[in-house]
N, C-alpha and C positions, 0 to 999 in steps of 0.2 A: 253523423246525428251527435251534437256535443250535450251533454246530460251532467248538471250538477246535481250532485246529491250531500245533502245538510246532514249532517250526524250520522253517516253512515256506520260508525260503529257500536252507535246506543238505539235501542237495546239490541243485544248482544247478534241475535240472530237478524239483524236485517242489514249484513252483509249478502244475503241471498238473494235482495232485491239488486244491487249493484252485480253480481255474479250472475246472474240472470241476462241484463243488459246486456253485459257485457258479453254473455255466450251470443244476445241477437247482432251482435258487432256493434254495438253503441259506444263512443269515447267517452268512460266513466270519469266525471271529477269530483274527489271528492274533497268536504271543508268540515273539518271536525276541531275540538277542542282539545282533543288528544295526544299527546307526543306520536309520532309515526310508527315509532318502534313496537309503541303498545296497543297496537290495532290489529286485530286479527289476521293471521295470514291469511287467511281466505279471503279477504278484502284486498290486501296488497295486492294479490296477484289478479286483482281483477279491477283497479285503478289507475289508469294513466298517470294521473298524479293527485297528491295530495296536499291543502293546501292546512296549515293548522292555524286558527285564533284563538286566542285567549275567554274570548266570552261569544256564544252564539248571539244572544242578543244582543251585541254591540253592533248598531246601524253603520258605526263608521269601518271597524273591523271585516263585518260581512259584505260592505262595498266596496274596500280592497279587494277584498279575496273573488268576490265577482269579475269584477273588473281585470285582475290580472287575468283568470283564466280568459277573457274575452279578448285582451291583449295576443294571448300567448296560443288562442285557438280559435279565433272568428268568433260571430256570434253563437250565442246558446241556446239552445235549442228549446231545454229543457231544464227546471231547476224545482226540487223537490224534495223534502225532508219525511215526508210519511210520517209527521211524531206533530201530536195535539200543541204540544210548549212551544212549536218555532211555526206555526203556522202564520199567524198574523206578518212575522220575517219572511217567511215565503214568498207571500203576496207583496210586499214591500218591494224585494228584490226582483220578482216579476214584473211590478209595475216601473222599478226604475229603467232596468235593462230591456223591456218590451219583449217580454217573454210570453208569450200568448196563448200558450199549450196550458197552462194552470192558472188557479183563481190569482184574480188581480186582486188592490185595492177594495174596488166596486163590490165585489162579492163579499170580503172577509165579516161583513156588521151579520149579513143572513145567518150564518154558519157559527159564529164566535158568539151572539147575544142570544141567552135564552128567549127574551123578551120578544126577539125580529126573527126567532126559528119559527113562533106561531103563526105569523103570516103566512109560511108557507109551508105550514102542515094544513092551516086552513084553506090553504089553495090548494090544498090535494086531497080536501073533504076529510082529512082526520081531525075526530075530536081533540080538543088541546086542554087543559086543567085550568080553571079561570087563575087571575095572578092580579097583582098589587105592587106597583113600583115603591120599594120600601123611602118611606117620606117621614111621616112624622106617626106619633105612636096613637095618635088619635085618628088619624087614615087608617091605621093597621088596626084598630078597634070596630073600626065600621067595616072594614071591608071581613073578618073575621066572624062580626054580627051574621054576615050574607052566608058566608060558608064554612062555620065553626070550626072548632078544633079538632085535631092538632093541624097544624098549616104547617110547611118545609120553607126553611128559609135559605139561599143559598147567593153566591156571587154571582150577578147576570153573566157575566165573563168569567166562568172556571168549567174545569172539569175533576171529575170524580167525587171523593165525598168531602174535599177539602173544605173546611170554614163552613158547611153545612150544616142548618140545625131546625130540630123537629120541638117545634114549640108545644105546647102543649096544654097550656092553663093561661091567666093571666100573670102568676108571678115570675113563667119563664119568657114571655112577653117581654115584661119590662125588665128582666135583666138585660136581655139583647139590646134592647133600646140604650138601657144603660153604658154599654161597651161603647167606645168608638169604631167605625167603619169609616175604611179607607177609599172603598171599593162602591159601585150600586149593586145594590141586592133586588133579590124579587122574591114573591111572598106568593105562593099557591097552596090554595088547597090541598087536601091531603088525599091521594086513592091509593084503594086497599086492591093492589094488582101486585103479578108477577113480572120484573123486567125482562123483556122478550128484544132481542136485538134481529134488525135485517141487515147482515151484512155483503161482501159483495165488491164486484168490479165492474164498472157504470165507462161505456163510451163514449165518443165525441156527441153521441147524441142523446146521452143520458140515461142510457137503456145497458140494463145488469148485462154482462155478458158472461157471471159467475155470480150466483147469490148462493148464502147458506145461513146458519140462523145459529144465536145464542140464549142460552137461557139462566137467568141469573137467580138464584131461588130466593136469596134472602137479602134487603139492599146494603149496598156498600155503607151508608151510613150508618146502618145498625151497627156493622163488623166492626166500622172503626168505633163507635163510641163506646161500645162493650168488650173491643179489644177481641174479636171472633175469627173465627176463620175462616175465610174465603173459599167457596165451591162454586163452580159453574161448570156448563159444559156445551160443546156443539151438538145440535141436533143431528140424528141421521136423516130427517127428510125436513121442508119446509111447508105449515099448512098452508093451504092454498089461499086462507083469510090474508095471514100477513104475507104472501108474497103481494096478492094484489093490493095492500096499503103501503105495502114496501116500493113497487113500480112507480106506484103513484107518488110518493116522497120525494124517492129519486128526480123524477120528472120536476115536480112543482120548485124543488130547490135549485134545479140549474146545474146540478151534480154533474158535470160531464170531466170523463176523462182522468177518474181517480179509484180509489178507494174509498170505501164508504162505509159506516157503524152508523146505523137508526137506532136508536132505543124507542121500546114502545111497554104501557103498560098494559098486561094482560086482564082485566075485571075479576077479582075475586069474588066479585059480589055483580049486583045492578047497581047502576050507577045514573040518578036522574040524570038527564041532561045531556050523560055523555054516553051512556049505552048500555047492555044487555051482561051477564057473566060470559066473559070469554071474548069480550069484544077487543080492538084496540083501539089504544087511548095516546096520547102521543108526549113521549117523554122529552127527546133532544136526540141532534144530529152529531157527528161526530165525522167529518168529510178526511177521517184517515182511518189505515188500520184499526181494528181493536186493542186495545193497551195489553202491554204487557207480551206476552207468547200466544195469544190466540192467533195469529197467522199459522203458527205452526201447528194447533190446535184442528184449526179450519183444514189445513193439510191432510192432517192424519185421520179425521171422523171422514172426508171425502174421497179420500185415495186420491188426492190432486196436489199439484203443487202452483198454489196462489201467487208465488213471486214470479214465476213464468208465466202464470196468466196476465199477473200485470205489466210485465214486459213486454208482452205479446201487445196490449193494448197499447202501451208506451208508442210499439214500432210500425206494428199495422194496422189499429182500429178494431183488431178480431184476433181472436185465438186461434193460435197454428200450428204450436210446440208443445201443446199441452193435451193432456183425456183428461172426460169426465166422468166418464160412465164405468168406475171402479165399485168397488164394493163400500159402503157407507157404516159408521159407528157412532155409538156416542162418545165422544170424545172429552175425558171430564176431569178438571184441575182440580186438586184438593192442596189447599196450602195450608201450614201449622207455623206456630210462633215459638218463640225461644223461650216465654216468659211462662208456657205450659208444658204440663207433662201429661204423656200421652199414655196411653194402654198398652200399645204396639209399636215396637221399636222402629227403627230404622229398616235394621235387619231382616224381622218379622214382615215388614211390608211388602221389601223386594222378593223375599223368598216365597209369599203368598203370589204378589203380582208380576213379578219377575217378565214373563212372557207378555203380559198385554203394557208393560210398561212403555212409553215413550221417552221422557224428559223424567227426569228425577233432579234435583239444585240448588243453590242454594239462589233467595233471590237476593237481586242488590238493593243496599240499602235504600236507596231513595223508589223506590218501588213497595218496599217492604210493609207502609202503614196499611196498606190495603190491601196488598197480597201473600202478607206473611214474611216470614223468614227462608221457609222450605217449603218446596215445590215438589206435586208427583201429579205426572201426566200419565193416564193410561187410557185406552181404546177398550170398549164392552160393547156386547152386543143386543143385552136388554136393557129398559130403564130399571130393573129390581138388580142385575147385577150393578149399574150405575150407582145407585143410590147406598148399595153393601158396600163401595170401594170407598163413597166419601164416608160413611159412618167410621169403616177401618182406620183407613187414614186420621178420623179427626176426634175418635173418641178418646177422652180424658181419662188418666188414673181415676180410681175412685176418690183418692183423697183432693184430688187439684179439682175434680167438679165439685165434692163437696165444699170445698172453698168460694170457690165460683159463684 
């Protein structure tokens, strides 16, 4: 089997996907924008060959790279990046080279455009927020008259909190329309809910082989706009109701043979037309692993190897070389920003939580807007311990707290 992995060096732990494929006997071919000397030694060990391009978003360069591998190794069986940023290019290359094992161009609209996602969520029987495609100020006023303030405005094709706005009144609405916007935007009614995800690996029949869940207690939009500190965690178990909507969502989207990260609001209060407190409402889907270091957090929380689970799905369409019955924990991410001063030092954090600490590292600049500059990841047994860890890591010094 010839597998082309795009951008195998970033995020930094993605070499694990290639290593597990290599372990399963796959011929792994890498395309990246970093010099070969700069990629991790673990990655060099498991790649048959590495092709460097200047820009992974440049169609001509990517076309030449895949053509080169096709000429030297024969037909490409799989091509994947597992990265949101490259999903459209991945699909284009699969379409051009008739690689039928992953999403092609005809699949991309329903997973990249938030307005299109709603159609599949509705097909799954999952409630969706009312929305309006941004056009004129008058049309926006009519929509807001129906749903009320605040409203959320974001690019129809985008991820994270980039270029996302929470508009609370007419003044903010007019300010948004006064600025030029080069891409289509979607406006949605505000939903008071906690963001909860359904994550895992689906087989070729759109059935999850493995699944778990993450909780994001503070909306990323609020964290970015207020320069706040991100914290989130992988749950010890998946609530039955979330499993139900998750399975239905994967089937409705036709998400076969891939990692998935589906996001929902769990309502914090009754919402007429959408559900009761505790019910799940659609947010958006990402047909790739959750961002940053979440795959590693999934592993620590579930005592599994999701990289191996994914590689087994690729090779066998089932799990053969991974165990699922290990002990469960809360695996918690707590980030800090260089612009803040904190009550507890780095050394104090390590002294207090050293035994539970699984990861401790600087965050790459490209991820720091959302995730902070310094990250700590630990496994905890109880919700009380989980929350105490976040407070200890992120508690700001009195002078800083007063300033903020």
